[in-house]
N, C-alpha and C positions, 0 to 999 in steps of 0.2 A: 191266340192262334196266329201263325204266320200267314201273311197275305200271299196272293199268287205271285207277285213280283219277287218276294223273298224266297218262296219255294223254287222259282225258276233260277234265281241266282245260286241257291244252294245246290240245285241239280247240276248247273253248269260247272260249279266249283268241283263237285265230285267227278264229273266227266273229265275235267282237265287233270285232276289228280290221277285218275285211271290211266289216261294217255301218258302222263309223265312217268308213272310206274312202269308201264309197258316199255317205254323207250329206255329207261334206266336198266331194265332187265333184258333188253335186246329182243323183246317180243312185239315187233312191229313190221314183220316181213310183208304182210299183205298191204298195209298202208303205204310203206315205202315203195312197193312195186307199182301201185297206182300213181303215186307222185312221180316216180321215174318215168312212167308212160307219158304223163303230161309234159314233163320237161323235155323228153325225147322228141315228141311231136313239135313242140315250139322250136327247139334248136334245129330240127330237121327242116322246118319251114324257112327258118332264117338262112340256113345253108342253101336251100333250094333256090331262093331268089337271088342270093349273092352269086351263086354259080351261074344262074341264068344271065346275070349281067356280064359274066365272062364267057357267055355263049357255049358253056360246057365244051371248051376247046380240047379238053383231055377226058378220056373215058373214066379216069380215076375220080373225076369230079362227081360222078354219079354215086360212088360208093357210100359217102356219108348220108346221102338222101335215102338210099335203099336201106342202109343199116339203121337209120333212125326209125323207119317204119317197122323193121324186124324187131328192134329192141322194144318198141311200144307193144307189139304183139306178144313178145316173150314176157313182158311185164304183166300183161293181162292174163296170160296163161299161168304165170307164177302166182297171181292173186287167187286163182281158183285151185291150183294144184301145187302142193309142197314139192312133189317130184319135179315138176316143170321148173320151179324156182331154183332148185339145186342143180339142174342139168342144163336145160335150154337157156334160161336166163343168164346163168353164169357163163356159158359158152359165148352167147351173143355179146354180152358185156365185154368179155376179154377181146373178142374180135373187133368190137367198136373202139376199144381203147387203142388197139394196134393201129386201126385206121386213122385215129386222131393223130397219132405220132407220124404216120405216113403223110397226112395232110400238112402237119407242121413243117416237115421236110420240104414238101413241094412249095409251100408259101415262102419259106426262107429262100429257096432256090429262085422263085419268081421275083423276089426283091433283088437278088443278086444279079439276075439277068437284065434288069432295067438299066438304062444309061447311067453310068456312074456307080451302079451296084451299091455295096455297103459303104462306099466312100461318101455317099450322100444318104445317110441312114434315114433322117427325118423325112426328107423329100420323097424318097422311094417307098418308105413305109406308109406314107399318106396316100401316095398315088398308086401303089402296088397292092397286092393281096393283103388282107388283114392278118398279120403274122401270127398272132396268138389265138385267132378264132378257132382253129382246129382243136387246140388244147381245151378251150372252154366247151367245145362240143363234147369232149371227153368227160365232162362233169356228169352227164346223164349216165354214161357207161359206168363210171365209178359208183354212182348211187345204185345202179342195177347190180353191180358186183357185191356191194355191201348187203343189199337185200337178199341175195342168194345164200348168204351165210346166217341170216338171222333166224329167230324162232317165230312161229306163227302166233298171232294174238290170242288164239284160243288154247294155246298150250298151257299146261299146268305149271306149278312151281318147279324150279330147277331147270336144267338144260335138256334139250332133246339129244337123242343119239346122233352122233356125227356121221353115221353110216359107214364107219370103218376107214375113213380117210379117202382122199381123192387119188385118182390114178397117178397124177403128177407127184403127189406126196410119197407114194410107194416107190417112185424111182429115185428119190433123194437118199443120201446117206442118213444113218440113224440120227445123228445130232441135228442136222438141218430138218429132217422129217419131224422130230419132236418139237423144234422151234415153230415150224409151220402149223403143227397141230395145236400148239399153245396159242398162237395168234388167232387161229380159227375159233378156238374155244372162247377166247376173250371177246371176239365179235359176237358170238352167240349169246354171251352173257351181258352184252352192252358195255364192255370195258374197253372201249377204243376211242376215248375222248381225245387223246393226244393226236391220234392219226387224223381224225376229222378236223381238228384245229389246224394241223399243218396244211391239209387240202384247202381249208377255208382261206388261210392266209395267201396261198399261192393263187387261188381263184380270184381273190380280191385284187391282188396286184395285177394280174393279167387283165381283168375287167377294167380296172382303172386306167391302165395303159391304152387299152382299146378305146375307151371313152375319150381319153386325151387326144389321140390323133384323129379320131372321128370328128370331134367337136372343133379341132384345130382347122379342119377343112373350111369351116365357115367362120373362122376367126372368133369363136366363142361369142356369137352374136347376142346370146342371152346369158345373164349372170348365172341362171340355174344350171347351165351346162358345166359350170365349175364344180357343182356339188358332188357328182360321183368321183371326180378327180381328187377332190379333197378328202372324201370319206374313205376311198379305197385304201390309202396307206394307213389310216387310223384303224380300219378293220383288220388289215394285215398285221399291224403292230400288236394289237390286242390279241389276235389269234396266236401269233408266235409266242407272245408272253404267256399265254394260257397253257402252253406246253409245260412250263415250269410251275405255274401258279394255279392251283385249284380254285383259289378265291377269285382270281380274275376270270376264270372260265365260267363261274356261276354268277358273276355280277356284271362286270364290264362287257364281257363278250356278248351276252344276250341283248344288252342295251344297245350296243353299237350295231349289232346284226339287225335288230328290229328297225333301227334308224336307216340302215342301208336298204332294207326291204321297202320301207316307206318312200325312200328316194327313188328306188326303182319303179314304184307305182307312179310317182310323179313324172318320171322320165317317160314311162310308157304312155301316159296321158299326153305329154307334149309331142312325142313322136307321132302318136295317132292324130293329134290336131294338125301337125305339120303335113301329114298325108292328105287330110281332108281339105287343107287350105290350098293344095296344088290345083292348077287349072283342071276343071272337070269334077273336082271333089269326089263325092261318093259315086257319081255316075261313071267314073273311070277308075274305080277303086283298085282293081288288079294292077293296072298300069302305074298308078300312083304309089301303091305299095312297093312295086318293083323298083321304082326310080326315085322315091322319096326317102325321107330319113328311115333307117332300118328299124322297123316298128317293134321287133322283138328284142333288139339289142339291150335295152335297159333291163329286161327280165333276166338276162344272163348275169348282170350285176346282182339282181335280186336273188339269184341262185346261191351266190356267195353268202348273202345274208341268211338264207335258209339253212345253209350248212353250218353257219355259226350258231344259230339257235339250236340245231340238232346237237352240235358239240356240247353246248352248255347243259343239255339234259342228260348226256351220257355219263357213265362212270369211267374211271381211269384204272388202268392196270396197276397193281401194286408193284412198287419198285423192288 
């Protein structure tokens, strides 16, 4: 008879297989909603203290902080209610994506307004607002939008009814409406591997660039600061190659993505240690978090790795 360790291993393997099947079939709406809530809170905290450093000089700087909280609430509502997932979560996700684009514009303009503007790109990107940070903030919104189209874990075989199409879809011409409906159907069936691979590649490049000029500020004092810079283009390259190759999407992509996630955990540890090593340590924790190394920034790189793992488990649309 199998011992308890063997039974536990067998149970864990079955649970992993169930999770993998749910992802392949697009039946993980509730799980992704909860995951999105966590990423939204983390990115919202990151934005909150970065904008605090800028003294919230413009009212628009409050919008991502507010929206990150609203997105987290919408995700929790989507976890409990299919209707909330398809309506409130989808709407808040779209608004948050729009806000991320607006934030990108303001960050670009902020660099342009510094002495020398874009004629001194590296200097002003290092000293000015983090140019790609708003787009990385949009990662949570993208996950929320994806979750709003998925099936529930408890749904049976096959796909759920789409509900007759969205209001926006009914405004489109017939051809575009059919294409949009087809895209939505593919998402409900978990057939959007290529789309997530593209987003993973873009997220990896943006995260790597953010890590580069953030670590450049202290002249790459520790060798480990080069690891996200080196891994980011590798993850991006594998992600983009996975658009064409199913084999890469199921082999190299998850391997590199897990490595990126592990590197993000190491970075989070180092950033946390850097905060505690500042004068006052844990007794002045809030102050040191505000003015120390950005403690949640490595987790944004980990989000790219998470997207890569998700992409590797999905199916792809038939050509």
